[in-house]
N, C-alpha and C positions, 0 to 999 in steps of 0.2 A: 035449613044451612048445612054444606059439605062439609064432613066431619074429618073427611082426610088428613092425616097427619102432614101432607105438604102446602093443605091451605094457608094461605095467609090468616085468616078468619080462625080458624079450627080452634075448640079451647088447648090442644096440644101445644099448640105455636106461643103458647104464653105461659109467662110467669116462671113458675119453678122445671116444670119440667122442659122447656127450651132452655133455659139458664144449664143445667144438667147436661144437655148436647153441645151445648157451643163451648164449656168447659172445660168439655174431655181430652183436649189435646193439652191441656195442662196437667192435669192429673195425670197424663202417663206419660208426662216430661216430669214429673215427681214433685209437684205441689200438692201440698196435702190440706184436705181440707179443716178449717180449723171452727169456722159456725158458719151457718146457713138458715135465714131465718125469711118470709116474706108475709106479705097482709094477703088473710085471708077475704078480705072484706072489699065490696067493688070498688073503683072508683068512681068517688059522687059525681064528680066532673065527666069521666071519660064512658064511663059505662065498664070499661075494661078493669082486668087484673092490676092491681099494686106492682109498683118495681119486686122484683127478686134479688135478693143479693146473697152472695157470698164472698166470706172470708178466705184464703189461700196463705200458705206460707211454705217455705224450702229452703233449711237453713236459716239463716237469720235475717231471711227477705222477706217479706209480706204481700198479699194486695187485695186490696175490697173490691169487688164487682160488683155491679149494679144491672142490672140487665131489664130497661123498659118495655114491655110490650106496643104502650100508644105510641112513645115515639121512635121505636125501633132501635134505640141506643143501648151497645154495650159500654158501660164507662170503667175504666180501673182507674182508680183512686189509692190511695198514700195514708194505711190504716192506725201507722205509727205515732203520730202526733202525742205527745206530753206519757209516752211507754217510759217506761223504768227499764233503765239498762243494767241487768245483774250477772252479767255473763263477757267472756272476754272482750268478744264485740257486740254492737249495738242495734236494737231492730231498724231494718233499711228497708224501705220501698226500692221495690226492684227497678223501678223505671226513675228517670231522670225528669221526667210530667206527667201528670194524671193522662193517661190514652182515654180517645173517642171515638168506637167502631160504630159507622153508620150503616147499620142493616136493615135496611128499607121495608115496611109491611109487608110492599110488596114483596120481594122475595121470600121464594118456600124456604122450606125449612135446612134443607141441603146446602143450598147457597148461603143460607143464612149462616150455616157453621162453616161452609169451605169459606168464606170471607173473613170470618172470627179465626180462624187458624190458622190462614197466612196473615193478618195482621197482629195475631201472637210469635209467629215465628222471625215474623221482619225487628219485630221489636225487641229479639232474644230472650221471650220467653220460653221456647220450647228446647235452648241449649242451656248449659252451663251458666252461671252468672258470669260474667267476665267484668271487673276494675276497673275504669282509667282512671288514674290520679292526677289531681292539680300538678303544674311545675312547682311549684314549693314543698310538694308532698313525698318527693324521691324520697327521702329514708323509710316511708310506710311501705314500699314494696316487701322487702324480706319479711317486715313486720308481720303486714297482713297474711302472708304465707305460713309463718310462723302461728298467729291468733287461727286462723282456719284451721289446722292443722289441732292447736289444741282445743276448738269448741266442737269439731267434727269425726276426726280421724280417731285421735288419742281415745276418748271418751267410749268409744265403739269398740275398741279393741278391749278397753277393761272389761265392757259391759262381757264380750268375748271369753275372756281371759279370766274377769273376777280377780285379776290381781295388775299389779302397775309396772309390769316388766317388758310393757309396750317395744320401748328404744331397742332393749336388750334380745329381743326376738325380730326383728326388723333387722340389726345391724347381724343378724345370724346368717339374714340372706346374702348377704357379701357386698362389696361397696360398689359392684357394677350392676347390681340391683339398684343400689339406694341413685347411683347416679341415673340409670334410665328413670327412673320414677319420680325422679327429681325436675327432671326434663319439663315436666308440667308444671311442676315450682316458679321456672325460670320464665317461664315465658310470658310476655306481656302482651295488653292488657292480663292483670292478676284474675285467676282461673280458682274459682267456689269448687271446692269437692261436692258439688251436690249429687244428691242421689237421682241420675236421670240415665235411663237404662238406654236410650238409641244412642250416648254420651259412652257411656261404658262398653257397649256392642264394638263402637267404632275403637276404641283402647285396646278391646280384645284382638279386632280385625288388624290394627297396626302392629299392636306386638304379637300376635301368636301367628300370624299370617303375612305381613307386611314387609317389617325391621329386623325384628327380633330373629323370627327363622331364618335358613340359607335361601331365600326366595334371592335376595338382592345377587347373590355370588353365580344365580342364573338367566338376570335379567337381561343377559345378552340374546334369549333366544326366544323373546317376545319383547313386541313394540310398545311406547309408550303408552298406545291406544288399548293395546288387545292388555297391558298392565292394570289401566283404567278398570274395565270391563272386570277383569279379575279379583280386584280391588271391591269394588260393588258387590261381586257373586261373593264374598269373602263376609261382606258385613252383612250382606239380605240372606247366609248361612246362619247367621248366628244369632240376627234378632230376633226372632221369636224364642229363643233360650236363654233371652235375658228380662227380667222381670224385677221391679223393686226390694222384693225380701232376699232374694237369691239368687246365683247363676247356675243354670245345668250343666255343668260342667262336663258331662260323660256326654249328654246332647252335644255339646259344640264341641267335641272329640270329634263326633262320630260326623258334626255336618264340615269342619274343615278338612278330612282326610278321606273321607265318600271315593273310592276308585274311581267312582264314573263323575265326578265333579265337573262340571263343563260352564263354562260363560255364556251368556243370552245370547249368543249370536249361533252355541251350539258346538262349538269347540270343544275338548276333552281337553282339558289343563293336561292330562298323562301324556299326549300327544300334542300339546305346545311344550315343556319343558322336558321330555323325552327323556333322557337317562339322568336328568337332574332330577327329576320327580320324587324317585323315593329318596335322594337326598332332605328334599324338601318333607316330605311325610315324615320323615324320620325326627325334621328338626320343628318341625307344629307339634308334635307329641312333646316333644322335649320342654317348650314354651309352654303350653297346657298345664304338664308337671308339675311345672316351677307352678304356677297360680294356683293349681290345685293345693299346692303346698301351702302357699299364701292365705289363701282362704278356708284352710283348716288350723292355722295357728292364729291367723288375725281378727276369722269372721268373717261372713259375710257383707256385713255394711261396711265395713272400712272397705274389705277388698271392692267392694260397689262403688265408695266414696273414689279411692287412689285409680281405677279403671274410668269411671267419670273425668275425672281431672285430666288424666291421659291422652287419651281420647278428645281433647277440646285444644290440644294445642290448637294456636291461632295461626301458627306460619304451616302448617301442614294439615294432618287428620283431623283437626276442627272445621277446616270448610271442604273436607269428602261428602262425599254422597250419604244422604241420612238424618246429616244434620240441617236444623231450619234456617241458618245461614249458607248452604248451598243452594238450598230452594230459591231464598229471597235473593240473592244475588245474579241467579241464570235468570228468574225471572225481570231483574234489572234490568241485564242485560240483552235481552232477548228484546224488551222494549226500549229500549234506547234505538235499537238497530232495525226496528221497525219505525220509530218513528224519523231515525235517518234516511231510511228506503236502501237499508246496507243488508237486511238478511238477504242470505244467496239461493238466486233463483231454483235448487234444486229443493231449500225448504217450502216454498212455496207452492211447486208441483204436489207434495207429498201431505202438507198439511194446509187444511181449510184457510187457518187465518192464525195472526203470531201467538195469539191465546191457545192454540189449540196445539203448538207448535212448544210453547213455553210451559205445559203442562206432561206432554211427553217429554221434555228434556229435565224437567226437574223431576217426574217421579221416573222415570227407565232411560236415563241418557247412553245408557248401558245398548238399549235395542236400536238406537242412531246407528247411519252409517257412517262408515271411520273419517270420510270426509265432514259431514256436518257434527261430528262429535267432538273433531281436531276444529271443527270454526268455534263450536261452543267453548273449546277450552280455551282459544283465544279469547274469544268477548270476553268470560268473564274474569280471566286473566288482565286485560283493559279497565273491565270494571272495578276490580280492586286496585291496579295504579289511580284511576279517577282518585277514589279516595285516601289514599297514600298522600298522592300530591295538594289533597284539600287536608293533610295536616288531621284526618282523623282514624281510628283504629280500623283496623284490617273486618272487622268482625264487632257487630253490635255490644257496646260495650256501655256500662253506667256508671256517671262520673261520680265520684265519690264525693257527697255533701259537704260542702265549709265547713260547718259543723262538727261533721263526723273527725273530719280530717284535721282539724283543731284536736280535738278531745284525742282524739289515737297518738297524736304527735308528743301531745304532752304526757303518755302511761308510758311509752318506751322505755323499755328497761332491761336490762341485760337478757339475755333468752336461758330459761332454766328446761328445755325441754327441746330440742334440737330437733328440726325437720329432717329428711332423710340425708338430702344432698350434706347438710351441717352435718349431720352424725356421722356420715362413713370421712 
């Protein structure tokens, strides 16, 4: 028997070894292993390894994943039935319904892993968890944000400071900071402040590069397509320096202020912004200084959670390159255009097929030429517009179960620990 790892009959492609590989994108997105087990006895009927399972959790959300080598199916199910509820929030399944991913035994390990990753992205599992509320649960919008803050951010601050003065420390950063960080709390669907490195990366790029720096004052120097390339370049530069346990702010500062920073097409930012580049650099240093103080005063976990929430705004940065949703909506838009035979002729001249184009557009849109990048921007906007017309959330969102809705509505009380927007 061929024992190469990518041979579908290889022992390495069965059971727990491959389950580890298939679920690696989830762990990179902040999902932590609760328990793993598998049968090491051969299945009497098939002669192959029995299914392997793993339980993952992130914040209050949980997944029970089963990988069956004999059927080629990866199933994500709800492990929370009959669980006790002893915190501010109930334990919840992270999807509306169980998800089955068909990974044919004939696929290589590489193809299995890629198919699983794309399915995770489409299901919203690689981004922060978003919650869509039933029509009768409007009062829960603010309540959920407050409960998330109490359950995840306040305890992280207390663990770091070892005292109950987190609210006072937050207030010391000023009303402007509270208002800006509160934008994640005002966004709908409700964003859970999960520990998601890619989301925190977008939060840093959005805050320290795009919005709160002086870049907007010099936007007249750069058109929208070049600005999109610059945003992607900033996000890509920060990404290696954000880990679940901490952010390397020294490396982030060097990455965003390097004198020779360039776009993917080779243009130097200094040449594009001209006299505006030095003021922009000063403003980037200013915002990184702010976040370093936040990290020192409130702790790395609270900082990561706040930046993950900030980098998940559904109306803007949450749809940036680097999010699971960006990839998903990009592939859907290209697939729809391919089915309708409306892909630009120039695309088909460069790429072997629509799938090849989708891979390039999802992974490196900043390498596309200006016209193709502009077409992609319009196509993804139209895809989002279709969701809006269908009364769907802009991004994948979990519908809060009826039982949880009713239980939480019954528990609504005057808040004794306001969130940053309320504190200001």
